[in-house]
C-alpha positions as CSV (number, residue, x, y, z in Angstrom):
1,X,6.6,45.9,-3.1
2,X,5.5,48.9,-1.0
3,X,7.7,51.2,-3.1
4,X,6.2,49.9,-6.3
5,X,2.6,50.5,-5.1
6,X,3.5,54.0,-4.0
7,X,4.9,54.8,-7.5
8,X,1.7,53.4,-9.2
9,X,-0.6,55.4,-6.9
10,X,1.5,58.5,-7.7
11,X,1.1,58.0,-11.5
12,X,-2.7,57.6,-11.1
13,X,-2.9,60.9,-9.3
14,X,-0.9,62.7,-11.9
15,X,-3.0,61.2,-14.8
16,X,-5.0,63.9,-16.6
17,X,-8.3,62.2,-17.6
18,X,-10.7,59.9,-15.8
19,X,-10.4,57.5,-18.6
20,X,-6.6,57.3,-18.1
21,X,-7.1,57.0,-14.3
22,X,-9.6,54.2,-14.9
23,X,-7.3,52.4,-17.2
24,X,-4.4,52.6,-14.8
25,X,-6.5,51.7,-11.8
26,X,-8.0,48.7,-13.6
27,X,-4.5,47.6,-14.7
28,X,-3.3,47.6,-11.1
29,X,-6.4,45.9,-9.8
30,X,-6.2,43.2,-12.5
31,X,-2.5,42.6,-12.2
32,X,-2.1,42.1,-8.4
33,X,-4.9,39.6,-7.8
34,X,-4.4,37.6,-11.0
35,X,-0.6,37.6,-10.4
36,X,-0.9,36.5,-6.8
37,X,-3.5,33.9,-7.7
38,X,-1.4,32.6,-10.6
39,X,1.7,32.5,-8.3
40,X,0.0,30.6,-5.5
41,X,-1.9,28.4,-7.9
42,X,1.3,27.5,-9.6
43,X,3.2,27.0,-6.4
44,X,0.5,24.8,-4.8
45,X,-0.4,22.9,-8.0
46,X,3.3,22.2,-8.7
47,X,3.8,21.0,-5.1
48,X,0.8,18.6,-5.4
49,X,1.8,17.3,-8.8
50,X,5.5,16.8,-7.9
51,X,4.5,15.1,-4.6
52,X,2.1,12.7,-6.5
53,X,4.7,11.9,-9.1
54,X,7.4,11.3,-6.4
55,X,4.9,9.1,-4.4
56,X,4.2,7.0,-7.5
57,X,7.9,6.5,-8.1
58,X,8.5,5.5,-4.5
59,X,5.5,3.1,-4.7
60,X,6.8,1.5,-7.9
61,X,10.3,1.0,-6.4
62,X,8.8,-0.4,-3.2
63,X,6.6,-2.8,-5.2
64,X,9.6,-4.0,-7.3
65,X,11.6,-4.4,-4.1
66,X,8.9,-6.5,-2.4
67,X,8.4,-8.6,-5.5
68,X,12.1,-9.4,-6.0
69,X,12.5,-10.0,-2.2
70,X,9.6,-12.4,-2.3
71,X,11.1,-14.3,-5.3
72,X,14.5,-14.6,-3.6
73,X,12.8,-15.7,-0.3
74,X,10.9,-18.4,-2.2
75,X,14.1,-19.7,-3.7
76,X,15.8,-19.7,-0.3
77,X,12.8,-21.7,1.1
78,X,13.0,-24.1,-1.8
79,X,16.8,-24.6,-1.1
80,X,16.0,-25.4,2.5
81,X,13.3,-27.9,1.5
82,X,15.7,-29.7,-0.8
83,X,18.4,-29.9,1.9
84,X,15.8,-31.2,4.4
85,X,14.7,-33.9,1.9
86,X,18.3,-35.0,1.4
87,X,19.0,-35.2,5.1
88,X,15.7,-37.0,5.9
89,X,15.9,-39.5,3.0
90,X,19.5,-40.6,3.4
91,X,19.8,-41.3,-0.3
92,X,23.1,-41.8,-2.1
93,X,23.5,-40.4,-5.6
94,X,26.8,-41.0,-7.4
95,X,28.8,-38.8,-9.8
96,X,28.4,-41.4,-12.6
97,X,25.3,-43.1,-14.2
98,X,23.7,-45.6,-11.7
99,X,24.9,-49.2,-12.2
100,X,22.5,-50.9,-9.9
101,X,18.7,-50.9,-9.7
102,X,18.8,-49.6,-6.1
103,X,20.9,-46.6,-7.2
104,X,18.6,-46.0,-10.1
105,X,15.5,-46.0,-7.9
106,X,17.1,-43.6,-5.4
107,X,18.2,-41.2,-8.1
108,X,14.8,-41.4,-9.9
109,X,12.9,-40.6,-6.6
110,X,15.2,-37.6,-5.9
111,X,14.8,-36.4,-9.5
112,X,11.0,-36.7,-9.3
113,X,11.0,-34.8,-6.0
114,X,13.1,-31.9,-7.6
115,X,10.8,-31.8,-10.6
116,X,7.7,-31.6,-8.4
117,X,9.0,-28.4,-6.9
118,X,8.8,-26.6,-10.3
119,X,5.8,-24.2,-10.5
120,X,4.5,-21.2,-12.4
121,X,7.4,-19.0,-11.1
122,X,10.1,-21.7,-10.5
123,X,11.1,-22.6,-14.1
124,X,13.6,-25.3,-13.5
125,X,15.5,-27.0,-10.6
126,X,18.5,-29.2,-10.9
127,X,21.6,-30.6,-9.1
128,X,24.9,-30.4,-11.0
129,X,27.6,-32.9,-10.0
130,X,31.3,-32.2,-10.3
131,X,31.5,-34.3,-13.4
132,X,28.8,-32.2,-15.1
133,X,25.9,-34.6,-14.6
134,X,22.5,-32.9,-14.4
135,X,20.1,-34.4,-11.9
136,X,16.6,-33.0,-12.0
137,X,15.5,-31.4,-15.3
138,X,16.2,-33.0,-18.7
139,X,15.9,-29.6,-20.5
140,X,19.3,-28.5,-19.2
141,X,22.0,-29.4,-21.7
142,X,25.0,-30.5,-19.6
143,X,27.6,-29.6,-22.3
144,X,26.1,-26.2,-22.9
145,X,26.1,-25.5,-19.2
146,X,29.7,-26.5,-18.8
147,X,30.8,-24.3,-21.7
148,X,28.7,-21.3,-20.7
149,X,30.3,-18.1,-19.3
150,X,27.6,-18.2,-16.6
151,X,28.8,-21.5,-15.2
152,X,32.4,-20.4,-15.4
153,X,31.8,-17.3,-13.4
154,X,29.8,-19.3,-10.8
155,X,32.7,-21.6,-10.2
156,X,34.6,-18.6,-8.7
157,X,32.1,-18.4,-5.8
158,X,32.3,-20.7,-2.8
159,X,29.0,-19.4,-1.4
160,X,25.5,-19.0,-2.6
161,X,25.3,-16.7,-5.7
162,X,22.3,-15.1,-7.3
163,X,22.1,-13.2,-10.6
164,X,19.7,-12.2,-13.4
165,X,20.5,-13.3,-16.9
166,X,19.3,-14.9,-20.1
167,X,20.3,-18.6,-19.8
168,X,22.0,-20.3,-22.8
169,X,22.2,-23.8,-21.5
170,X,18.7,-25.1,-22.2
171,X,17.9,-27.6,-25.0
172,X,15.3,-25.2,-26.3
173,X,16.9,-21.7,-26.8
174,X,15.0,-18.8,-25.3
175,X,15.3,-15.1,-24.7
176,X,13.6,-14.8,-21.4
177,X,15.4,-13.3,-18.3
178,X,15.8,-15.7,-15.4
179,X,16.7,-15.2,-11.7
180,X,19.3,-17.9,-11.2
181,X,20.4,-19.1,-7.7
182,X,23.4,-21.4,-7.4
183,X,24.1,-23.0,-4.0
184,X,27.3,-25.0,-3.4
185,X,26.5,-28.1,-1.4
186,X,29.6,-28.0,0.8
187,X,28.5,-31.1,2.7
188,X,27.6,-34.2,0.6
189,X,24.1,-34.8,1.9
190,X,24.3,-38.1,-0.1
191,X,25.5,-36.3,-3.2
192,X,29.0,-36.2,-4.7
193,X,31.3,-33.7,-3.0
194,X,31.3,-30.4,-4.8
195,X,27.8,-30.6,-6.3
196,X,25.8,-27.4,-6.8
197,X,22.1,-26.7,-6.7
198,X,20.7,-24.6,-9.6
199,X,17.3,-22.9,-9.3
200,X,16.0,-20.8,-12.3
201,X,13.0,-18.5,-11.7
202,X,11.2,-16.5,-14.4
203,X,11.9,-12.8,-14.2
204,X,9.1,-11.7,-16.6
205,X,7.0,-10.2,-13.8
206,X,10.0,-8.1,-12.7
207,X,10.6,-7.0,-16.3
208,X,6.9,-6.1,-16.6
209,X,7.0,-3.9,-13.6
210,X,10.1,-2.1,-14.9
211,X,8.7,-1.6,-18.4
212,X,5.4,-0.3,-17.1
213,X,7.2,2.1,-14.7
214,X,9.5,3.4,-17.5
215,X,6.6,3.8,-19.9
216,X,4.5,5.8,-17.4
217,X,7.3,8.0,-16.2
218,X,9.7,8.2,-19.1
219,X,12.5,7.3,-16.7
220,X,15.0,4.5,-16.0
221,X,14.9,1.7,-13.4
222,X,17.5,-0.9,-12.8
223,X,18.7,-3.5,-10.3
224,X,22.3,-3.6,-9.2
225,X,24.2,-6.0,-6.8
226,X,26.0,-4.9,-3.7
227,X,29.2,-4.1,-5.7
228,X,27.3,-1.8,-8.1
229,X,27.2,-4.1,-11.1
230,X,24.0,-3.8,-13.1
231,X,22.0,-7.0,-12.9
232,X,18.9,-6.0,-14.9
233,X,17.6,-3.0,-16.9
234,X,15.6,-2.5,-20.0
235,X,17.0,0.8,-21.3
236,X,20.7,0.3,-21.8
237,X,21.1,3.6,-23.7
238,X,19.9,5.7,-20.8
239,X,22.5,8.4,-19.9
240,X,22.4,9.5,-16.2
241,X,22.9,13.1,-15.2
242,X,23.9,14.7,-11.9
243,X,20.5,16.6,-11.6
244,X,18.4,13.4,-12.0
245,X,15.9,12.7,-9.3
246,X,16.9,9.3,-7.8
247,X,15.1,6.9,-5.5
248,X,16.6,3.6,-4.3
249,X,15.8,0.7,-2.0
250,X,18.0,-2.1,-0.7
251,X,16.7,-5.6,-0.9
252,X,16.6,-7.5,2.4
253,X,17.7,-10.9,1.0
254,X,20.8,-10.3,-1.2
255,X,21.7,-6.7,-0.6
256,X,20.7,-5.7,-4.2
257,X,19.7,-2.1,-4.9
258,X,16.6,-1.1,-6.8
259,X,17.2,2.3,-8.2
260,X,14.8,4.6,-10.1
261,X,16.2,7.6,-11.9
262,X,14.0,10.3,-13.4
263,X,15.5,13.1,-15.5
264,X,15.1,16.6,-14.0
265,X,13.2,17.9,-17.0
266,X,10.8,15.0,-17.0
267,X,10.1,15.3,-13.2
268,X,9.3,19.0,-13.5
269,X,7.6,18.8,-16.9
270,X,4.1,19.1,-15.3
271,X,5.3,22.1,-13.2
272,X,6.5,23.8,-16.4
273,X,3.2,23.3,-18.1
274,X,1.3,24.7,-15.1
275,X,3.7,27.7,-15.1
276,X,3.1,28.4,-18.8
277,X,-0.7,28.2,-18.5
278,X,-0.6,30.3,-15.3
279,X,1.5,33.0,-17.1
280,X,-0.7,32.8,-20.2
281,X,-3.9,33.2,-18.1
282,X,-2.4,36.0,-16.1
283,X,-1.2,37.8,-19.2
284,X,-4.6,37.3,-20.9
285,X,-6.4,38.7,-17.9
286,X,-4.2,41.8,-17.7
287,X,-4.5,42.4,-21.5
288,X,-8.3,42.1,-21.4
289,X,-8.4,44.5,-18.4
290,X,-6.4,47.1,-20.2
291,X,-8.4,46.9,-23.4
292,X,-11.8,47.0,-21.7
293,X,-10.7,50.0,-19.4
294,X,-9.6,51.9,-22.5
295,X,-13.0,51.7,-24.2
296,X,-15.3,52.6,-21.2
297,X,-16.2,56.0,-19.9
298,X,-17.1,57.5,-16.5
299,X,-20.7,56.2,-16.6
300,X,-19.3,52.7,-16.0
301,X,-17.1,53.8,-13.0
302,X,-19.5,52.4,-10.4
303,X,-19.8,48.9,-11.9
304,X,-16.0,48.8,-12.5
305,X,-15.4,49.8,-8.8
306,X,-17.7,47.0,-7.7
307,X,-15.9,44.6,-9.9
308,X,-12.5,45.8,-8.7
309,X,-13.7,45.5,-5.1
310,X,-14.9,41.9,-5.7
311,X,-11.6,41.0,-7.4
312,X,-9.6,42.4,-4.4
313,X,-11.7,40.4,-2.0
314,X,-11.2,37.3,-4.1
315,X,-7.5,37.9,-4.2
316,X,-7.5,38.2,-0.4
317,X,-9.0,34.8,-0.1
318,X,-12.8,35.3,0.0
319,X,-13.7,32.6,-2.5
320,X,-17.4,33.2,-2.0
321,X,-17.4,36.8,-3.2
322,X,-19.6,37.5,-6.3
323,X,-20.0,40.7,-8.2
324,X,-23.4,42.0,-9.2
325,X,-24.3,42.0,-12.9
326,X,-25.7,45.5,-13.5
327,X,-26.0,45.5,-17.4
328,X,-26.3,43.1,-20.3
329,X,-23.4,44.6,-22.3
330,X,-19.7,43.7,-22.2
331,X,-19.3,44.9,-18.7
332,X,-22.2,42.7,-17.5
333,X,-20.5,39.8,-19.4
334,X,-17.3,40.6,-17.6
335,X,-19.1,40.4,-14.2
336,X,-20.7,37.1,-15.2
337,X,-17.3,35.8,-16.3
338,X,-15.8,36.8,-13.0
339,X,-18.5,35.0,-11.1
340,X,-18.1,31.9,-13.3
341,X,-14.4,32.0,-12.7
342,X,-14.8,32.1,-8.9
343,X,-17.2,29.2,-9.1
344,X,-14.9,27.2,-11.2
345,X,-12.0,28.0,-8.9
346,X,-14.0,27.0,-5.8
347,X,-14.9,23.7,-7.6
348,X,-11.3,23.3,-8.4
349,X,-10.3,23.7,-4.7
350,X,-13.0,21.1,-3.8
351,X,-11.8,18.8,-6.6
352,X,-8.2,19.0,-5.3
353,X,-9.3,18.2,-1.8
354,X,-11.3,15.2,-3.1
355,X,-8.3,14.1,-5.1
356,X,-6.1,14.3,-2.1
357,X,-8.5,12.2,-0.1
358,X,-8.7,9.6,-2.9
359,X,-4.9,9.6,-3.0
360,X,-4.7,9.0,0.7
361,X,-7.2,6.1,0.5
362,X,-5.3,4.6,-2.5
363,X,-2.0,4.8,-0.5
364,X,-3.6,3.1,2.5
365,X,-5.0,0.4,0.2
366,X,-1.6,-0.2,-1.4
367,X,-0.1,-0.7,2.1
368,X,-2.8,-3.2,2.8
369,X,-2.3,-5.0,-0.5
370,X,1.4,-5.2,0.1
371,X,0.5,-7.9,2.7
372,X,0.4,-11.1,0.8
373,X,-1.5,-13.7,2.9
374,X,-1.0,-16.5,0.4
375,X,2.4,-17.6,1.8
376,X,1.0,-17.4,5.4
377,X,-2.1,-19.6,4.5
378,X,0.0,-22.1,2.5
379,X,2.4,-22.4,5.5
380,X,-0.4,-22.9,8.0
381,X,-2.0,-25.5,5.7
382,X,1.4,-27.3,5.5
383,X,1.7,-27.3,9.3
384,X,-1.9,-28.6,9.5
385,X,-1.1,-31.4,7.1
386,X,2.1,-32.3,9.0
387,X,0.1,-32.3,12.3
388,X,-2.4,-34.7,10.7
389,X,0.4,-37.0,9.6
390,X,1.8,-36.8,13.1
391,X,-1.6,-37.7,14.5
392,X,-1.9,-34.5,16.5
393,X,-5.7,-33.7,16.1
394,X,-5.6,-30.9,18.7
395,X,-2.9,-29.0,16.7
396,X,-4.8,-29.7,13.5
397,X,-8.1,-28.4,14.8
398,X,-6.4,-25.4,16.5
399,X,-4.8,-24.5,13.1
400,X,-8.2,-24.8,11.4
401,X,-9.7,-22.3,13.8
402,X,-6.6,-20.0,13.4
403,X,-6.9,-20.1,9.6
404,X,-10.5,-18.9,9.8
405,X,-9.6,-16.1,12.2
406,X,-6.6,-15.0,10.0
407,X,-8.8,-15.2,6.8
408,X,-11.2,-12.8,8.4
409,X,-8.6,-10.4,9.6
410,X,-6.7,-10.3,6.3
411,X,-9.8,-10.0,4.0
412,X,-9.7,-6.3,3.1
413,X,-12.4,-6.6,0.4
414,X,-15.3,-6.2,2.8
415,X,-15.4,-3.4,5.3
416,X,-18.8,-4.4,6.6
417,X,-19.8,-8.0,7.3
418,X,-23.0,-9.8,8.2
419,X,-23.2,-10.3,12.0
420,X,-23.2,-14.1,11.6
421,X,-19.8,-14.1,9.8
422,X,-18.3,-11.8,12.5
423,X,-19.7,-14.1,15.2
424,X,-18.2,-17.2,13.4
425,X,-14.8,-15.6,13.5
426,X,-15.3,-14.8,17.3
427,X,-16.3,-18.4,17.9
428,X,-13.2,-19.8,16.2
429,X,-11.1,-17.5,18.3
430,X,-12.9,-18.8,21.4
431,X,-12.1,-22.4,20.3
432,X,-8.4,-21.4,20.0
433,X,-8.5,-20.2,23.6
434,X,-10.1,-23.5,24.7
435,X,-7.1,-25.4,23.3
436,X,-4.9,-22.9,25.0
437,X,-6.6,-22.8,28.5
438,X,-8.7,-26.0,28.2
439,X,-11.8,-25.7,30.4
440,X,-10.6,-23.0,32.8
441,X,-13.1,-20.4,31.3
442,X,-16.7,-20.5,30.2
443,X,-18.3,-18.5,27.3
444,X,-22.0,-17.8,26.8
445,X,-23.4,-16.2,23.6
446,X,-27.0,-14.9,23.3
447,X,-28.1,-13.3,20.0
448,X,-31.6,-12.1,19.4
449,X,-33.2,-13.9,16.4
450,X,-33.3,-12.4,12.9
451,X,-30.2,-10.2,13.5
452,X,-27.7,-12.5,11.7
453,X,-27.9,-10.6,8.4
454,X,-27.3,-7.1,10.0
455,X,-24.0,-5.5,9.1
456,X,-21.2,-4.8,11.5
457,X,-17.6,-3.5,10.8
458,X,-15.2,-6.3,10.1
459,X,-13.0,-7.7,12.9
460,X,-14.4,-5.8,15.9
461,X,-15.5,-8.7,18.2
462,X,-12.3,-10.7,18.1
463,X,-10.1,-7.8,19.5
464,X,-12.5,-7.3,22.4
465,X,-12.4,-11.0,23.3
466,X,-8.6,-11.0,22.9
467,X,-8.4,-8.0,25.3
468,X,-10.2,-10.1,27.9
469,X,-7.7,-13.1,27.7
470,X,-4.7,-10.8,27.6
471,X,-5.7,-8.3,30.3
472,X,-8.8,-9.5,32.1
473,X,-8.2,-13.1,33.0
474,X,-5.4,-14.7,35.0
475,X,-4.3,-17.9,33.3
476,X,-7.6,-17.9,31.3
477,X,-9.9,-18.4,34.4
478,X,-13.2,-16.7,34.3
479,X,-16.6,-16.4,32.7
480,X,-17.5,-14.4,29.5
481,X,-21.0,-13.5,28.5
482,X,-21.9,-11.8,25.2
483,X,-25.4,-10.5,24.3
484,X,-26.6,-8.9,21.1
485,X,-30.1,-7.4,20.8
486,X,-32.0,-4.7,19.0
487,X,-34.0,-1.7,20.4
488,X,-35.7,0.7,18.1
489,X,-33.5,-0.1,15.1
490,X,-30.4,0.3,17.2
491,X,-28.1,-2.8,17.8
492,X,-26.5,-3.4,21.2
493,X,-23.6,-5.7,22.0
494,X,-22.8,-6.2,25.7
495,X,-19.7,-8.1,26.5
496,X,-19.1,-8.9,30.2
497,X,-16.4,-10.8,32.1
498,X,-15.5,-11.4,35.7
499,X,-11.8,-10.8,35.4
500,X,-9.5,-8.5,37.3
501,X,-11.0,-5.4,35.8
502,X,-9.3,-2.1,35.0
503,X,-7.9,0.4,37.5
504,X,-9.4,3.9,37.6
505,X,-6.0,5.4,36.5
506,X,-5.9,3.1,33.4
507,X,-9.6,3.9,32.7
508,X,-8.7,7.6,32.2
509,X,-6.2,6.6,29.5
510,X,-8.6,4.2,27.8
511,X,-11.4,6.7,27.9
512,X,-9.3,9.4,26.2
513,X,-8.1,6.9,23.5
514,X,-4.5,6.9,24.8
515,X,-2.1,4.0,25.2
516,X,-1.7,2.9,28.9
517,X,1.9,3.6,29.9
518,X,4.0,0.5,30.5
519,X,1.3,-1.8,29.1
520,X,1.6,-3.9,26.0
521,X,-1.0,-3.2,23.3
522,X,-3.9,-1.0,24.4
523,X,-4.8,0.2,20.9
524,X,-7.5,-2.4,20.1
525,X,-10.3,-0.7,22.0
526,X,-9.6,2.7,20.4
527,X,-9.4,1.1,17.0
528,X,-12.8,-0.5,17.4
529,X,-14.4,2.7,18.6
530,X,-12.9,4.8,15.8
531,X,-14.1,2.4,13.1
532,X,-17.7,2.6,14.4
533,X,-17.6,6.4,14.6
534,X,-16.1,6.6,11.0
535,X,-18.9,4.3,9.7
536,X,-21.9,5.6,11.6
537,X,-21.0,8.9,13.3
538,X,-19.9,10.1,16.8
539,X,-23.2,9.0,18.3
540,X,-22.2,5.4,18.0
541,X,-19.3,3.3,19.2
542,X,-17.8,1.8,22.3
543,X,-18.2,2.4,26.0
544,X,-16.5,0.7,29.0
545,X,-17.4,0.1,32.6
546,X,-15.1,-1.7,35.0
547,X,-14.7,-2.4,38.7
548,X,-11.3,-3.6,39.9
549,X,-11.3,-7.3,40.8
550,X,-15.0,-7.7,39.8
551,X,-15.0,-7.5,36.0
552,X,-15.4,-5.3,32.9
553,X,-18.5,-4.5,30.8
554,X,-18.0,-3.3,27.2
555,X,-21.0,-2.0,25.3
556,X,-21.2,-1.4,21.5
557,X,-24.1,0.4,19.8
558,X,-24.6,0.9,16.1
559,X,-27.6,1.4,13.7
560,X,-29.3,-1.6,12.3
561,X,-28.5,-2.0,8.6
562,X,-28.5,-4.8,6.1
563,X,-26.8,-5.3,2.7
564,X,-30.0,-4.1,0.9
565,X,-30.3,-0.7,2.7
566,X,-26.7,0.1,3.8
567,X,-25.8,2.0,0.6
568,X,-28.8,4.3,0.8
569,X,-28.2,5.1,4.4
570,X,-24.4,5.4,4.6
């Protein structure tokens, strides 16, 4: 590079006329900044675009993996429920048609139970006896099932087997893909020896994810089993190449592999477009520079020097540089164009920064939304129902409080909540601890009237109370007092306990937002403090005072806001 610059400078010095010198100088000044800017712009833009594309592919693969894993887990849970029912009911179902009314009633009850398990996702459930009898769903044609290649292949496996296919054994023909799980019932459980459990689940959601991904990325996505056999894909004519970009994930349940394969040209298509536009803009800028320099004389030397100086400064990274407009002719227009170009580039830099922030927020939300609380709540409700049947009111009430606390912690739709709702969650948490420690502790809450509608970040009181029970109290013994009041439009929450307190050494770690060495947890206080500072600024947040063996005092301060004025202030 140094040698090239020296040669250019030497040619300028040897040039005969000022016009020639001006043209050569303008050519150099235009080439270097625009070329550097084009190169770095292309490099950074390509990096960002390729990173976003790769992140989208990884996200799509992860979503498909989570969805298929969830379906297979649901089918495993249903298998366990059916086996539990068989063990608990002690029914006896024969390999032939029932001959007595008692046998008929037992088989009818078992068939009704299997049918009741069918839902939106679970298409059909049935038990197939060794003789070919179908117990459960009357849409399955026993003769078609026995003669199908699917059932012939299944007979080779002595253990549970799962595959994705289009079933051909239903009375009403269809062309929808199903996830089929076949479980040999090695023990009779009241059924004929050698019976098999068949569960068919619709795979339309999986196919929708695959088709949407392939449409958006012009790529190929497939699911293979542990042996490498393709279980599901939608583009059978796709030809893989060695230079394809490949992402894969292994399913937890069956060891299946979800693989996304993007052709090299498709993955770098956006980068090629950026390169062409960068080269075109650079070439256009250089061409305009040479043409303009060839038509201007020495009387424009000063404006050109100023413009060249501004361009050099801009190429060196001073994005705020502007060149003065000294005339209303073409040279003045060039100066105005340069200023507009710098403003647009500055706006572009800001736009890229904003886009990156939005991307980070979107990725965080996608991680949050990957948590599916429905199964958790359904499971807790089932436990609560069983506790009620078992006449265990304490367990039932404790689960009621736990469901409310979990609902508050898993509700990501609201970042800020009315104070009353946050206090309700804290009260439910206290009730859980009462069932845990009985009456070994006391809790007193004092809230200044008319503050219930004021906003507070979600799930900040429960972690502070939890910290007291896990670190402050010994076996839950002690007194807790919480006060919430207002002074000059500032809300204060003071939480005090008479527990063991915090040692001065540990207070240093907590004050600096670090995890206490050798202690479990320790991140809840920092999380609460950071959320207050993110919402309201560094002037607000959490402070802690503690005396060993005397207790701890936690103070929270934040501005008073309601739903009507929160948007205008923050």
